[in-house]
N, C-alpha and C positions, 0 to 999 in steps of 0.2 A: 208664328207670329209673335214677336216680342212685344211686351207690353209691361207695365208696372202691375203689381199683385193686387191694388186696390179693388177694382170692379169684380174680379174672379172670387176674392174673398167675401165681397158684400154679398154676392150671389150665393157663396157657400152657406154663410150666416143665416141668409134668409130660408134658403134650401134644406137646410138641417143636415148638410154632408160637409166632407173635408175636403181640401185639397193637398195633394201629397208634395212635399219639399224632397226632393231626391238629391242627394249630393252626388257631385261629379268630381272625377279625380283624373281624366284623360279623354281621349277622342271616344274609345270604345263606350265608356261609362255614358258620355253626353249622347251618343247616337241611339244606345240602347233606350235611353229614357225617352228621347225625343220620338222614336219610332213607336213606341208602345203608347204614348199619349195620343199620338195621332192616330193609331189603330183604333184605340179605345173611344175617341172623340173626347177627351179628358183635358182640362186645364191642367198645368203643371208647373211647379218652380223648380229651377235648377239651382241648388244650393252650393255655394264654394266658399270654404274655409279659408282663413288666412294662410293656414298650412299647404292646403291644395292649390292656391293660387301661386304660391311661391313655387310648388313643385311644378306647375305647369309654366313656369317662367315668368308669371306677373300676370295681374289682372287684365293688362290690355291683350295680351295673347289670348287668354281665357274668352275675352268679349268678342275678339275679331274670330275665334273660332266659332263660338255659339251663333253668332250672326250669319256668318257664311253657311254654317250647317243648316241652320233653320231655313235659309233661302234655297241652298241645293237639293235639300230633301223635299221641300215644298209643305213646310209645316205650316198647317192653318189654324191650328188650335191654339190658344192662349198661352205663351209661354213667359215666365217672368225669370230673369237672370238676377240672383240674390245672394247679396253677402252674408254669409253665416257667422254668427258671433263675432262681428266685427269690432276691432278697436275705434277709438275716435279717429285716428290717423288713417286706419284701413278704409273707413268709410269713405274718407276725402279721396283716397286712391281709386275706389270703385266707382265714384262720381266722376272723376277724370276718365276713367276706362271706358265708361259709357253703359254700365249696368242699369238695369232698369229698376232695381229694388235693393235696399240695404238694411241689414239691423246692426243697430248700436247696441253692444251687451255693456251696457253700465252698470251691473249688477254688483259688481265688487267695489264701486264707489258707494260713499255715503249717500243716502237718497237724495240730499240737496244737489250733490254734484252731478249726479245721475240725470234729475231733472233739468239742471242747467245745459249740459251737454245735449240731452236728448231735444231738448227745445230749440237749440241752435241747428241741430242737423234736420229736424223736422222741417224749419223754414226753407234750408238750402234744397232739401230733397223735394218739396213740394214746388218750389219756384221752377224745378227742372222736370216736373212731372213724374217723380219717381215716388215709389211707396217707400215706407220705412217701418221697421220693426223693433221695438223696444223690448227690454227685459227687467223684471223686478224678481228677485230671489232667485239663487242661483240653481242651476241644473246639476244635478251630482254626476259624479265620474269625471273623466276625462277625455276631450276630444281635441286632437291637434294642439296640445298645449294649454287649451282652456280647461281650467280644472274647477270644480263646484263641490260644496259640500252637500248640496241637495236640500237646502232648508225650504220650508214652504213660505210662499210670499205673502205679505201683509197686503189684505184687501185694500185698505185705505190708501197705501202707497200705490198699488196698481190703478187706483182711481185717479190718483195725482198725475201720474204718468200718462194714462189713457187720456185725460183732459188735455193734454199738450197737442193733440190732434194727431197722434201716431195712427198708422193703418191698421196695425195688428200688435198684439201684446202677447209676449212669452212670459209666463208666470210659473215659478217652481212650484209643483204640487207633488213632490216625492219621486218626480221622473228622473231618470239616469241615462247618460251617454254610454254607449257599449253594451255589453250584456250584462243582464239583471243576475244580482246574486241570488241564491235560492232562499236566503232570509229577507229578500224584499218585502216591505210592508205593504207595497202596492201603492196606487195613486190616492191622493186625499181629495175625495170627491166633496167633502165639506167645505174645503179651501176653494177649490173650483167655483162650487156653487156661490159662494160668498163673494169672489171676484166677479162672477158675472152679474151678479145683482149690484155691483157697484159700477162696473164699466158698461153695462146695458148692450147695445148693439155692436160693440167693439169686438172685432173677431178676435179669438184667443188662439194661441198656437201652443201646441204639445212638442216639446222636444224630447228626443230619446225614444222614438216610436218603436224600434226595434225590440222585439221580445214582450211588449205589453199585450196580454190577453185580448182578443178580439171582442169580448164582452165589455172590458174596461175602455177600449177603443170607442165602442157605439155609445157607451155611457157619457164619455167625455164629450163627443160630438154633440149629444142631446144637451150637455150643460154649457154649449157655446163654442167648444173648439172647432175652428173652421180651417186649421192649417197644421198638419202632422208631419214632422220631419223624420226621415228613413236615410240611414248611412249604413250602420255597421251591418244590417241584413244584405245588403247588396253587396258589400265587401265578402262575407261569409259565402254568399251563393257564388260569387265569382271565384272564391278560392277552391271551394270544394268540387266545382266543375272542372277547374284548371287541374287539380291534383288528380281527379280520376283520368283526364285525358292522359296525363303523362305516367300514372300507374299501369294504364292500360298498354303502354307502349307506342301509342298512336303517334307521338312526336318523333318516332324511330321508323315511321312507315311512310314510304314515298317521301313528298315534301311536307311532312306534318309538322317539320320545326319550323316551317314559314310561319312568322308571327301572324299573319291573317288567318292561319288555320289553328295556331295554337292558341290565340286569344278568342277565337270563335264560340266555344263552348261556355266561357266564362261570360261573355257578351250575351248569350241566349239565356242564361241563368238569372242574369240581371233583369232581362226583359220579363221573365216569368215572375220575379219577385216583384216588380214595379206593378205587373198586372194584378197580381194577388193583392196587392196594398191598395191599389184604386178601386178595386172591386169591395174592398172591406170599408174603405173611407167613403163610398158612394158617389165618386165623381164622374164615373163612366157615363158618357152621352151628355155630359153637362157643359161642354165647351161651347 
């Protein structure tokens, strides 16, 4: 059931759990996430970066695929189709394509310009019944060409953006896209606590969910994080399962080379990863 992310995140904030955003890259990714959400009776957000959208030939293709798959699989749990780290132009493309949610990442602009552009997109998105995420303070590392230094957000700037009426706010608190280095300092819970004090009931978003220890995840949720993004971990699970299948020579047995067989272990590995994360985030049974 395709919906905006607004209500599912309000419920998550009130219930002290988080909804997972799992980035999708193709049909197998999408199918695995949707089936797992349905099995666990969990709300879910399908994240699409601009790079992944381009890879899948465009946002209209992604939107059509997700809507058709949602119907064909008989999905009844709430599902939001969400643009991840969107540019100003990318947001309008996703609005046109029929996404149910967008993220405008204006963190690289001066705060005044971030506020101006976010305010405009909030008005457009809400007029169409879509949810919108904004960002203050960049997320470290690189994801599909989006590069950030990983600085912590200014709580006062977070409040200024939250006051624009966004439905969720991503704030840099030392989190990183991709694998975390051995010398990672960890999340800044002081920053997160200060941001929650300023933004109140606003659902907060934790990007870079791959590799953050479970105890940190649970503490972040207790401090107002209601949406956690996972991408790299699903990619690694898919890669490891596919490598194992080929190294064991299963692609050489019978019709093991058939892509439906070749991609099946990776798809099952994604399901296992999504299930593990949903259980950790506390969203199981919350649809």
